[in-house]
VOGU-3710 file (C-alpha; in Angstrom, 3 decimals, decimal comma):
1> mcwglvgssr> -28,635/-35,961/25,280  -31,333/-37,667/26,998  -34,270/-40,219/26,811  -38,018/-39,940/27,505  -41,096/-42,501/27,862  -44,266/-41,710/26,018  -46,982/-44,636/26,512  -44,735/-47,173/24,990  -42,569/-45,715/23,194  -39,578/-44,814/23,914
11> irvvpdrppp> -38,284/-41,177/22,119  -34,957/-40,271/22,024  -34,536/-36,630/22,464  -31,997/-35,327/19,848  -29,659/-32,497/21,974  -29,097/-29,265/20,395  -26,698/-28,934/17,816  -23,811/-26,918/18,450  -23,641/-23,505/16,823  -22,066/-23,387/13,796
21> hphtdpgtsa> -18,293/-22,603/12,788  -17,636/-19,476/11,216  -15,279/-20,409/8,484  -18,087/-23,808/7,917  -21,661/-21,744/7,632  -22,649/-20,289/4,418  -24,284/-17,829/6,154  -21,504/-16,228/8,207  -18,685/-16,861/5,136  -20,956/-14,393/2,764
31> vmdplhhlat> -20,542/-12,073/5,487  -17,385/-12,493/6,330  -15,489/-12,925/2,787  -16,798/-9,103/1,735  -15,294/-7,537/4,828  -11,861/-9,909/4,064  -11,881/-8,980/0,787  -12,226/-4,876/2,494  -9,626/-5,168/4,680  -7,370/-6,874/2,120
41> asrwpifpyf> -7,874/-4,633/-0,547  -7,891/-1,563/2,064  -4,711/-2,135/4,003  -2,546/-1,923/1,026  -2,723/1,795/0,453  -3,717/3,188/4,220  -0,754/1,050/5,938  1,890/2,708/4,345  -0,105/5,811/4,666  -0,128/6,262/8,276
51> hhtykqagls> 2,408/3,978/8,921  5,517/4,434/7,028  5,285/7,737/5,965  3,042/9,670/8,917  5,076/7,522/11,734  8,121/6,642/10,327  8,668/9,853/8,888  8,723/12,037/11,922  5,588/13,932/10,908  4,382/12,913/14,264
61> eynafwrcvq> 6,807/13,762/16,515  6,107/17,487/14,760  2,757/17,641/15,402  1,952/17,889/11,568  -1,443/16,568/11,496  -3,158/19,735/10,362  -0,211/20,577/8,351  -1,239/18,015/6,629  -4,914/18,098/6,428  -4,107/21,503/5,400
71> agatylfvql> -2,368/20,449/2,333  -5,239/17,975/1,293  -8,070/21,547/1,892  -5,641/23,222/-0,528  -5,748/19,628/-2,566  -9,620/20,027/-2,794  -9,389/23,627/-4,185  -6,517/23,334/-7,110  -9,094/20,127/-8,163  -12,484/21,926/-8,339
81> ckmlflatff> -10,420/24,975/-10,231  -9,159/22,397/-12,303  -12,262/21,566/-13,067  -13,684/23,982/-13,784  -10,883/25,642/-16,208  -11,383/21,856/-18,037  -15,020/22,511/-18,414  -14,899/25,860/-20,187  -11,968/25,407/-22,324  -11,818/21,831/-23,154
91> ptweggagay> -15,056/20,855/-23,791  -15,645/16,591/-24,569  -14,059/15,951/-27,880  -16,829/13,909/-30,189  -14,472/11,617/-32,378  -14,616/8,399/-33,348  -15,019/4,914/-31,630  -11,777/4,417/-30,010  -9,858/6,897/-31,306  -7,287/8,737/-29,000
101> dfvgefmkat> -7,271/12,478/-29,204  -3,250/12,591/-28,381  -3,385/17,011/-28,849  -6,462/17,745/-26,717  -5,097/15,107/-23,962  -1,907/16,858/-24,060  -3,810/20,533/-23,433  -5,659/18,625/-20,435  -2,872/17,120/-18,983  -1,296/20,956/-19,431
111> vdladlvglh> -3,497/21,931/-16,672  -2,079/19,597/-13,771  1,056/22,368/-13,190  -1,416/24,023/-11,166  -0,576/21,265/-9,059  2,588/22,308/-8,982  1,936/25,672/-7,865  -0,489/24,364/-5,116  2,519/22,057/-3,800  4,149/25,135/-3,692
121> lvmsrnagkg> 1,493/26,868/-1,766  1,939/24,706/0,584  5,133/24,222/1,081  5,360/28,103/1,135  3,196/28,676/4,087  4,687/26,205/6,774  8,217/26,813/8,488  10,582/24,080/8,811  13,272/22,660/7,188  13,040/21,407/3,836
131> eykimvaamg> 12,152/17,781/4,362  9,370/18,406/6,625  7,969/20,708/4,061  7,689/18,265/1,243  6,495/15,522/3,579  3,816/17,546/4,659  2,755/19,176/1,255  2,996/15,235/-0,921  1,285/13,548/2,737  -1,851/15,967/2,278
141> wataelvmsr> -1,882/15,795/-1,687  -1,654/12,209/-1,515  -3,819/11,364/1,211  -6,723/13,860/-0,355  -6,744/11,856/-3,262  -6,540/8,569/-2,004  -10,010/9,881/-0,179  -11,629/11,340/-3,244  -10,866/8,824/-5,558  -10,276/5,597/-4,408
151> ciplwvgarg> -12,010/5,070/-0,588  -15,943/4,879/-1,884  -14,655/2,936/-5,156  -12,975/0,594/-2,491  -15,693/0,625/-0,040  -18,363/-0,019/-3,039  -16,966/-2,411/-4,589  -14,340/-4,525/-2,549  -16,914/-5,297/-0,338  -18,297/-7,820/-2,874
161> iefdwkyiqm> -18,397/-11,733/-2,171  -16,181/-12,804/-5,683  -13,104/-11,380/-5,183  -11,660/-8,961/-7,547  -8,370/-8,053/-8,560  -9,028/-4,465/-9,775  -9,186/-3,290/-5,944  -5,591/-4,688/-5,100  -4,966/-2,622/-8,471  -6,226/0,004/-7,236
171> sidsninlvh> -4,794/-0,277/-3,891  -1,222/-0,052/-5,479  -1,908/2,271/-7,885  -2,102/4,577/-5,076  1,170/3,437/-2,911  2,740/4,220/-6,598  1,326/7,897/-6,361  2,259/8,553/-3,089  5,892/8,342/-4,119  5,650/10,746/-7,194
181> yiamaalvwm> 3,677/13,256/-4,572  6,935/13,082/-2,786  8,663/13,302/-5,907  6,694/15,918/-7,016  7,008/18,235/-3,971  10,687/17,489/-3,272  11,570/18,737/-6,819  8,868/22,052/-6,848  10,475/22,904/-3,425  14,128/22,333/-4,963
191> ftrydlpkry> 12,800/24,676/-7,974  11,876/27,251/-5,756  15,112/27,991/-4,070  16,663/31,366/-4,324  19,703/30,026/-3,935  20,208/26,597/-6,758  22,838/27,044/-8,429  21,956/27,519/-12,700  23,458/23,930/-13,503  20,360/21,940/-11,726
201> rlpltlllgl> 17,955/24,290/-13,788  17,264/21,892/-16,423  17,503/18,622/-14,807  14,646/19,908/-12,775  13,217/21,344/-15,467  12,854/17,935/-17,198  11,982/16,042/-14,394  9,482/18,387/-13,406  8,187/18,091/-16,930  7,681/14,506/-16,630
211> svykaffmes> 5,619/14,583/-13,432  3,367/16,291/-14,929  3,015/15,202/-18,388  3,574/11,143/-16,602  -0,697/10,751/-17,160  -0,375/11,739/-20,763  3,058/9,818/-21,567  1,036/6,498/-19,482  -2,215/6,722/-21,179  -0,576/6,914/-24,530
221> fvhvfllgsw> 1,298/4,233/-23,980  -1,563/2,441/-23,063  -2,980/3,156/-26,122  -0,631/2,173/-28,484  0,860/-0,508/-27,659  -2,635/-2,078/-26,396  -0,938/-3,059/-22,451  -2,886/-5,145/-20,278  -4,031/-3,568/-16,258  -1,014/-5,100/-14,684
231> tallvkavit> 1,680/-4,294/-17,394  0,256/-0,943/-17,238  0,758/-1,002/-13,573  4,432/-2,103/-13,714  5,094/0,551/-16,383  3,617/3,356/-13,769  6,276/1,961/-11,188  9,040/2,084/-13,195  8,631/5,663/-14,629  7,967/6,785/-10,753
241> gflalsslgl> 11,257/5,614/-9,736  13,000/6,439/-12,062  11,553/9,947/-11,506  11,354/9,595/-7,508  15,726/8,499/-7,208  16,725/11,183/-10,029  14,472/13,300/-7,845  16,403/12,119/-4,393  19,399/12,272/-6,079  19,167/15,641/-7,316
251> fvtlvhgn> 18,046/16,777/-3,233  20,952/14,775/-1,576  23,369/16,526/-4,337  21,818/20,260/-3,576  21,059/19,643/0,518  23,888/17,849/1,467  26,571/17,898/-0,945  26,775/21,990/-0,705
//
């Protein structure tokens, strides 16, 4: 603080104010809040993929990064083929408002059998133990699905000033899908074994059917019972957990029980 004289008046010179704190300044908060929302929503799907799955599962020790990239490229090719097939043979249903075409949606869900073929192709091109093949295929498949269907909505929407729970739901759903693809890859690997005992074929077939038609069952369940977003997410998590635990039990019995 300093003082100065101008004529007979004494003028007080006010010192410069300190820079605003980032948590109290409105302009800085308008920039930091969207980044905080984006970081919060993005950490949910990205951290389990790259830390728990890729590193903790031992894929980094096998230098499996490019194998996962190849699996992701196979995912993109399979999805392109599915889109072309659906656009050709399953045109848009022109039903009444609020109506649900169960037969048409069931036929469209049948096209997801191509995912089983794609996962089998990925695992057949990789050499190594069954666990390694399963994790590489599932990691590449789930990561490609995350990038193509969720990264852009998270990047565009989660940067908004106002927080929205739908992006947290989207992040949790991506983790559920990761578990789903691991279970699906394990089922495909067990089903395509040449030395598979006959008693395993029926449970594996039922679980593979559940993995393929799970999305159709979920959509029908939500439409019939008018479930909310959080309730539907919980039901999906329960079904995926049942599928994963059943696949794990069969895998342990088949591989380590013989």
